[in-house]
N, C-alpha and C positions, 0 to 999 in steps of 0.2 A: 651454333645457328643463335640465332635474333630471334627473341620469344616478345608479343606485347599480347599483355594480358588485358582481358575484359567482364569485369567483374560486375555482378546483381547486389547491390547494397544495403538487405535487407539482414539482419539477423546477423549472427554471427561467422554463420560454416562457410559462408562464400572467404571471408577472408581467411580464415584461417588455414582452409584449403590452398590458398592464392601462397601463404607463407610457404607452406610446408611445399609445393613444387617448388616455388621460384629457390628455393636452398637446394635442391636435388637436382636440378639444373642446372645450378652456379657448382655446382661439387661435381659435375660432370666438363665444365669446361665454357656451358653456354655461358648468353645474357639478355638479362630480362630487359628490355631496353626503354618503356613507361608501362605506367597501370593505370585504366580510362576505372573508375566507379561511376555506377548508374544508382540514384540515391532521389532525396527529394527532401522538401523543408522540414517532414516530421522526425524524420532519421540524421544523425548526424555520424560523420566520418569515428571508426571506435581510434583512438590513440593507440594505444599500442600496436594499430596497424600501422599509421600516420610513422609511426617511431620504427617499426622493423622493418618496412618494406624497404626501404633505402633505393627507392628507384623511383623517377620522377610519374609522382599523381596528376591526373587528370581526371577532374570530374563532372560530369554530366547529370542533365535532369531527366528520372527516368520512370515507368509507369511501375506502380506497388497496390497491396493490399490497402485499404482502410481499417483501422480499429473504427469498432463501436464508440459512439460516447463513453461509454466507459472502459473504452480502454483495453479492451477480448477479444471475442472473436472476430473475424473479419468477412463480412457483408458483400460478398461477389458480386452481385447486381448494383450495387452501391461505388462498387468500385469503380467498375466496369464505367457507369455514368462519368465519376467526375475525371476516369484517366481521359474519356474523349474528349471533355471540356482542352484539356491539354495539350492536343493534336501539336499544334504551331509548337510549341515548347518540343515535344521530341522531335520533329522534324528538323530544328534546329542540332539538337542532342545528335540526329540522323547526321549530320553534316558532319560533325563535329569527331565521330568515328572516322569516316569517310577522311577526313581530314589526316588523321591521327596518324591513319595508317599508312598516307602516302608520304609523310614529314617523314617517321620512323623505320620506315623501307623491312620492318620484319619477314624474318623468313616463315614466321609460323602464328599464327593469332591466337591464344586460348579463351574461350569464350568458357566462364565460371556462371551461365547460368541468364544473364541479359539479352531479355528480348531486343533491345533495340541494337545489340550488334545481330542477332540473327537476319534481324530487320534491313541492318545494312546490306549483308552478304545477299539476301531475298531480292534487294532493288540492286543494289549497283556491284554485287559480287568482284569485290575487288581483288586483285592478283595472289596475296599470298592463301594457303591453305588456310581454315579456319578449324579447330578442334574443338569438341566442347567436351566440358568435365560437369559433372554432376549426379549426385542420387536420385533424379528426380526423370533421369531416361532409363534408368531399370525397372519403372512402371510402365515401358513403352514393348517390355518383353512378355515372352511365354511364363518367365520366372517367375514374375510376381504374379499374384490374382489375388484379385479385390475383392472383399467377401463385405462392405459396406453396402449401406442401403440408398446412397446419392449415385447410382451409374453415369447419371447427365454431367456429374458436376467432374465425376472423373472422367470422362471423355474429354469435360472443359481444357481440365490439367493436361491431358495427354496432349491433345490439342495446340495447347499454349508449350506445351514439351519442343513440338514439331517446329512452333515460329521461330522457336529460339536457335537452331539448327539448321536452318534455313542456307540450302548449298554447304551443309557441311563437310568435311573430309571426313572426319573419321568422330565416331561420339565414344567419348568413354565412361560408362557408367559405374559408378560406385553403389558397392554391394556391403552388406553383411557378410556374405559367403559367397564362396569361387560361383557355386551351383555349377560343379562340373567342367570348371574353362569354357562355359557356353557364351557362345559366339553368332550372334546371326547380320547380317547384312555389314552396316558401318557400324552396331553398337560391338561392343567390346566391354567384357562386364573384367571390372579393374576393385582391388580393395582400399578402403576408405583414405586420405591424405591428412594423415598425422603429421604432426611435428615433432623433433626431434624431444622438443619440453615434456610434452606428453612420453615418451618412451623412457625418457630417464627420471621421470619423478618416480620417488621414495615414499610406498605405501604404507598408510598406516591407517585405522579403525578407528575414528574419535568418535566423541560423541553427540555433533551435532548434524543434523540434516542441510545439505550444499543444495541451491538451486540457481534459476536463472531463468527468466522472464521476459520474452522477447513483449509483449505488452502489458503497458504498467498497468493495468484494471485489474489484474488480480492481487495486486496487494492486498487490498482490503478483504477480499477470502482469507488469505496469509495473515494477515494481524487479526481478523478473526479465531483462525484456526489458535492460531499463535496465545491467544488471553485462553482460551479452554483447557492448552495444553504448555502449561506455565514453566512445566519441566524441560520440556523437548526444547534445546536450543537451536535456530533456525540460523543459516547465511544464505542469503541471495546476494543474486546480483540482478542487476538491469541495465538496459539505456535510454532510459527516460533520458527527456533532451534539460538540462539546465539544472539536473536533481545533484545537490551537495554529494560528494566524495562518498560519505557514508552518513548515514540515516537509520533511529532509533525507532520503529516501528511500534512494538512492547517491549519490555523488557528481556524478552529471549529471541528477539527477530531485527536482525540487522541488516538491514543492504546497503548494497557498494556499488557506486557506477561501475559500468561494466572498464576491468584489467586482468588484462590475458595473465599476467604470471601470476596475483593474486587469486584471479579462479583456477587457477590449476593447481597452484597448493592448497588449495583450498578442498577442489576435488580428491588430492591424492587423499588428502587426509579426515572424509566425514565417514559418517558409517552410510550415507545411503544420497543419492541425485535424485532433485526432481524439475522440471524441464515442463515446456511448452511443445516440446515435440520437434526440433531439429535435430537433424540428422548427425552432424558434428558432434557435436557436445552427448549424444549416447551414446556416439561410435568412442569418443574417449571417457566417457565412464564405464563402458563395457572393458574397454584394454586394463583401464585401472579395479578389474573386479568390483566396480556398484554396483548395487540393485537402483533399477529407474525408476520412477513415474513419472506417466509421461502425458501430459494434457492436451490435446492436439489442439490451435484456433483456426484452421481450415482446410480445405480437403490436401494438400498436401503433405501437409501434420499426420492427417489420419490416417495417409498411404504410408509417412515414415514408422509409424507409431504399430502398424501391423506387420512392417517386414518387421520390425524390433522386436517384436514378440514373439515372432516366428522364430527369431534366433534368442528365445531368452531373455533377453536384456531387463525384463522386471513387469510393471502391472499399470496398464492405461488406465482413466476417470475424467470426467466430462469437470473433474473440478479440483482443483489446489487442497483435496482431504488427503492430508498425510498419515490418515488410517490407514489407509490401503497400502501404502510404502512401508510401514513401521507394520501391517499383519505380513506383509510379503519376503520380509526380510528373511526370515528362519528359513524358510524352502527356497530362497534362491540359492543356485548349483554355481559357482566360479568353473570355467570352462578356458581352457589356454589353445584352442582352436582361432579363435576369433586373432587371437595376440601372433599368432606363429602367419594368418592369414594378412594382418596390418603390416608384418614386416618385409615380405614380397612388394610392396606397393612401391619401391626404388626401383627397383628393376626391370619391372611390368611398365611405372608409368615413361623408366628412358628408352622401351624397345619400344613403346607406343607413338612416343612426340619424336623421336629424333629418324626415327625410320620414317618419317614423312619424305624426306626429298625423296629416295627413293621409288616411294611410289608414286608419285606425282601427286595434282592441283584437282585435277577433275573429281565434281562430287559425284558421290551414288545418292540415288533415289532416297527421300526420305522413304522409311515405311507406311 
């Protein structure tokens, strides 16, 4: 079968999920004919993804969250207003997606949480069935209980998720846990998509804290903490545009441009991991048995963190106060249950994706 990937290009997670799924499909004799990536002028396509995907890459402009002037949290209203101004650009992107589907004629389109792919199916409903893949779809199910205070934003997040899946045939909700094989309508709970490079890492316990920042504004917080704790080595990664390959903010704090191989090797050898709450890297840390500090920057990451805490991944904070992480490490309990769940991904995904022809492309109503 032939597959076309459409990827929401904010952060690292959707890229690594796509790499993992592509490898699974190709090992089973299938083909990924092209990869479309939605992005903005604020983000650059990660070098590791461009080097490893080995398929035609087609980029288009897509809505995304805006960081604040300090580069930390994402203000929802400002992001909405900004994206409304770019509606003509996004309409061109919709036509690009529809044209690419027509030109490549895939058997299935796999949408990694890209809003404009959902709109393309909502407006034009192309012939190939669309299957959606993301952790965010887990929040649509009764298996997830939101315990935060901002139920309005949680409702908007789920509304956004539904828009990404307009006229979808099937939704694969990535989850930290099996949840007793829960299935509702077209939503199926599946394991995280971790790549072989993660599964094959040699794990050691180093003396440094590893980390990843989606928004560069947290760098000043880290530098302040590092200056107050000069004895603790810190090795962090970011995707700041035009940043040097390596920057030394303090004698013990090193910042690296996002590099996939180095990122995983550094995680496998660290004492613990600190991140802004993205699903994929938390899963990688859990698989490698590393305690995690999570600092969410918007409602989506807040939900990720709630779910990760339920699975015992680590501790949450509102800033990069690494004291929280250091205090948690002695109480962290390693478990192999998550690793067993992850290793079921290959068979479960192939079953869901390659059986789509038999099911037909008729869409099921959204939740």
